C-alpha positions in Angstrom: -22.6 -43.9 -14.9 -24.7 -44.9 -12.0 -23.8 -43.1 -8.7 -21.9 -40.3 -10.4 -22.9 -36.6 -9.8 -21.7 -33.7 -11.8 -21.6 -30.4 -10.5 -21.3 -27.4 -12.6 -20.1 -24.4 -10.4 -22.0 -21.1 -10.3 -22.7 -18.2 -8.0 -26.1 -17.1 -7.7 -25.2 -14.4 -4.9 -23.9 -10.9 -5.3 -21.1 -8.9 -3.4 -22.5 -6.2 -0.9 -20.2 -3.2 -0.5 -21.9 -1.5 2.4 -21.0 -0.2 5.7 -23.4 -0.7 8.4 -23.3 1.1 11.7 -24.5 -1.1 14.7 -26.2 1.1 17.4 -24.6 0.3 20.8 -27.5 2.1 22.6 -27.5 4.9 24.9 -25.0 4.8 27.9 -22.3 6.7 29.7 -19.0 7.6 28.4 -16.2 7.7 31.1 -12.7 9.3 30.5 -10.2 8.1 33.0 -6.5 8.6 33.1 -5.9 5.2 31.7 -8.8 4.5 29.3 -11.9 5.7 27.8 -15.0 3.5 28.7 -18.4 3.4 27.4 -21.0 1.5 29.5 -24.3 1.0 27.5 -27.5 -1.0 27.8 -26.4 -3.4 24.9 -22.7 -2.9 24.6 -19.8 -1.9 26.8 -16.4 -1.0 25.5 -13.0 -0.1 27.4 -10.2 1.3 25.1 -6.8 1.9 26.9 -4.9 4.8 25.7 -1.9 2.8 24.8 -3.9 1.1 22.1 -5.3 4.3 20.5 -3.8 5.3 17.0 -5.9 8.4 16.3 -8.9 10.4 17.6 -11.0 12.1 14.9 -13.7 14.5 15.6 -16.8 15.0 13.4 -19.9 17.1 13.3 -22.0 14.9 15.9 -19.3 13.0 17.6 -15.9 11.4 17.3 -14.1 8.0 16.2 -11.2 6.1 18.0 -9.0 4.0 15.7 -7.3 1.3 17.7 -4.4 -1.1 17.0 -6.3 -4.4 17.4 -9.5 -3.3 15.4 -9.9 -2.8 11.6 -12.7 -0.5 11.8 -12.9 2.5 14.3 -15.1 2.9 17.2 -17.7 5.7 16.5 -19.2 7.7 19.3 -22.1 10.2 19.2 -21.9 12.9 21.8 -23.5 16.3 22.5 -20.3 18.3 22.4 -17.7 16.6 20.4 -15.2 19.3 20.1 -15.0 19.3 24.0 -14.9 15.6 24.3 -12.1 15.2 21.6 -10.1 17.9 23.5 -10.6 16.1 26.7 -9.5 12.7 25.0 -6.4 14.4 23.6 -5.5 15.9 27.0 -6.1 12.7 29.0 -4.2 10.4 26.6 -1.3 12.7 26.5 -1.1 12.9 30.1 -1.4 9.0 30.5 1.6 8.6 28.0 3.7 11.0 30.1 3.0 9.5 33.5 3.2 5.9 32.4 6.2 4.5 34.2 8.4 2.2 32.0 7.9 -1.5 32.4 10.4 -3.5 34.4 12.1 -6.5 32.6 12.8 -9.8 34.1 16.3 -10.7 34.8 17.3 -14.0 33.6 18.5 -16.2 36.4 21.8 -18.1 36.0 21.3 -21.6 34.9 21.7 -24.1 37.5 24.7 -26.5 37.3 
C-alpha cells in the first residue's frame, strides 16, 4: 500500500553496568554542629545530620548515605579515621541537642 510504513523493532545498543565516580574537585570540608558541608570549585554539597543514614570509612576517605539519594556521597580525605570519628561525634551531639519541633494547634472553626 502506498504511504504505509512497517517498522521492525530492534535494539542496536548494549546495556552498560558500570559505576563512574564524578570528581567534585578539591575543596574544603566543613563539619558543623548541624551539617557537613563540602565547598569545592566545581560542586558544593550540604548534608544535614538528620538526613544521614550511615557513615562508612574506607582506606582513602569516607562515604555518607543519605535518605534522599540512591548513591552515597564519597569523599577522599587525608585522615579518614579521624574525620569519621569527628562526624560520628558531631552527628550524635546534634541529635541529642535538637529540640523537638512544636506542632501547630488547630484553631476552632469560626461559626
